[in-house]
C-alpha positions in Angstrom: -10.9 19.8 -29.1 -11.0 23.0 -27.3 -10.8 23.8 -24.2 -8.6 21.6 -21.2 -11.3 18.7 -20.2 -9.8 15.9 -18.5 -10.3 12.1 -19.9 -10.7 10.6 -15.9 -12.9 14.0 -15.1 -15.1 13.6 -18.2 -16.2 10.2 -17.9 -18.4 8.6 -15.6 -17.0 5.4 -16.9 -13.9 6.6 -16.2 -14.4 7.7 -12.5 -16.1 4.8 -11.6 -13.1 2.3 -13.0 -10.4 4.5 -10.6 -12.9 3.4 -7.5 -13.6 0.0 -8.2 -9.4 -0.4 -8.4 -9.3 1.6 -5.7 -11.3 -0.5 -3.6 -10.1 -3.7 -4.9 -6.7 -2.4 -3.9 -7.6 -1.9 -0.2 -9.4 -4.9 -0.1 -6.0 -6.9 -1.0 -4.3 -5.5 1.5 -7.1 -5.9 4.1 -6.9 -10.0 2.8 -2.9 -9.7 2.6 -2.7 -8.9 6.3 -5.1 -11.2 7.9 -3.3 -14.2 7.2 -0.6 -12.4 9.5 -1.3 -14.0 13.1 -0.6 -12.9 16.0 1.1 -13.2 18.5 4.4 -14.7 17.5 3.2 -14.4 13.3 4.9 -17.8 12.4 8.0 -18.1 14.8 7.2 -20.6 16.5 6.0 -22.7 13.3 8.6 -21.5 11.3 6.0 -20.3 8.6 3.5 -17.5 8.2 5.1 -13.7 8.1 8.1 -15.3 9.7 9.1 -17.6 7.0 8.4 -15.1 4.5 10.7 -12.8 6.4 12.9 -14.9 6.3 13.2 -15.7 2.2 14.9 -12.4 2.1 17.8 -13.9 3.2 17.9 -17.3 1.8 17.5 -16.0 -1.7 19.0 -12.5 -1.6 17.8 -9.7 -3.8 19.5 -6.8 -2.6 22.5 -7.7 -0.1 21.8 -4.4 1.7 18.5 -5.6 2.3 19.0 -8.8 3.1 21.9 -7.5 5.5 19.0 -5.2 7.2 16.6 -8.3 7.5 19.3 -10.4 8.8 20.9 -8.2 11.6 17.7 -5.8 12.0 14.3 -7.2 11.5 14.6 -10.6 12.6 16.2 -10.2 16.0 12.6 -8.0 16.5 10.7 -9.8 14.7 7.9 -9.6 16.4 7.9 -5.6 16.6 8.3 -5.6 13.0 5.6 -8.1 12.5 2.9 -6.2 14.5 3.6 -3.1 12.6 3.9 -4.9 9.4 0.3 -6.3 9.8 -0.9 -2.2 11.2 0.6 -1.0 8.3 -1.4 -3.3 5.9 -4.2 -3.5 7.6 -4.1 0.8 7.6 -3.3 1.0 4.6 -5.8 -1.3 2.9 -8.6 0.5 5.3 -7.7 3.6 3.8 -7.6 3.2 0.3 -11.5 1.0 1.0 -12.8 4.4 2.0 -10.5 6.6 -0.1 -9.0 9.0 2.6 -5.6 10.4 2.2 -5.4 8.4 -0.8 -2.1 9.8 -1.9 -0.8 9.6 0.8 -1.7 5.7 1.4 -0.9 5.3 -2.5 2.7 6.1 -1.7 2.6 3.9 1.4 2.0 1.2 -0.8 4.6 1.8 -3.0 7.1 1.4 -0.8 5.8 -1.5 1.5 5.0 -3.1 -2.5 8.8 -2.4 -2.7 9.3 -4.2 0.7 8.0 -7.3 -0.1 9.8 -7.3 -3.8 13.0 -6.6 -2.4 11.7 -9.4 0.2 10.6 -11.9 -2.1 11.6 -11.5 -5.4 13.4 -14.4 -6.0 12.2 -16.8 -4.3 11.1 -20.1 -5.6 7.1 -20.1 -7.4 7.2 -16.2 -6.9 6.2 -14.5 -9.9 8.1 -11.3 -10.0 5.6 -9.6 -12.3 2.7 -9.3 -9.5 5.1 -7.8 -7.6 6.5 -5.2 -10.4 1.9 -4.7 -10.7 1.6 -4.0 -7.2 4.3 -1.2 -7.4 2.5 0.1 -10.1 -0.9 0.6 -9.3 -0.2 2.5 -6.4 1.4 4.8 -8.8 -0.9 5.1 -10.5 -3.6 5.6 -7.4 -1.8 8.1 -6.3 -1.3 9.8 -10.1 -4.9 9.9 -10.6 -5.7 11.1 -6.4 -8.2 8.0 -6.2 -9.8 8.7 -3.7 -11.5 12.0 -5.0 -13.5 9.4 -7.3 -16.3 8.2 -4.6 -14.2 8.8 -1.7 -14.0 10.4 0.9 -11.5 12.4 -0.2 -14.0 13.9 -2.7 -16.5 14.8 -0.1 -14.3 16.2 2.1 -11.8 18.2 0.0 -14.0 21.5 -0.2 -14.1 21.4 3.4 -9.9 20.8 4.0 -9.7 23.5 1.0 -11.3 26.1 3.3 -9.6 25.4 6.3 -7.0 27.8 7.6 -5.3 25.7 9.6 -2.0 23.6 9.0 -4.5 20.2 9.4 -6.7 21.4 6.3 -3.5 22.1 3.6 -1.7 19.0 4.7 -5.5 16.8 4.0 -5.4 18.4 0.8 -2.0 17.2 0.3 -2.5 13.6 1.2 -5.4 13.5 -0.9 
């Protein structure tokens, strides 16, 4: 084959598959933020996000992470719970529409690692589900998934022509 045609760029099926995967992961994060119920996030009932967060201490995966959760996160749980819910809802929304997808894929990798460090050794956890969350975000980053039927595809030409720093930053994030 002559030339350098990227397989994903040349196949309508591949482009649609990337978009479907991106939308599916976005919906996963939106659903995942839905069970985090303010204002106490389960702290008063010892369930929900609070109970899930405690698993990092009760079923330690990494000692420094368990220490951080026990001494920083749990004493300031309400702040971290709101931050988690807002981060996951934003992650889902941006992936869903395909905007700044590479940036949000990196955020997804980070959040997936945090979840993995918190629950990996908990009873009933299938460890591969956590690793797959990390891997799918790596894939979304690698293929710049928002460029396939997402807002990144629509706005990249505008950002490319933009003389300002914001345009360059958005180009890199997409």
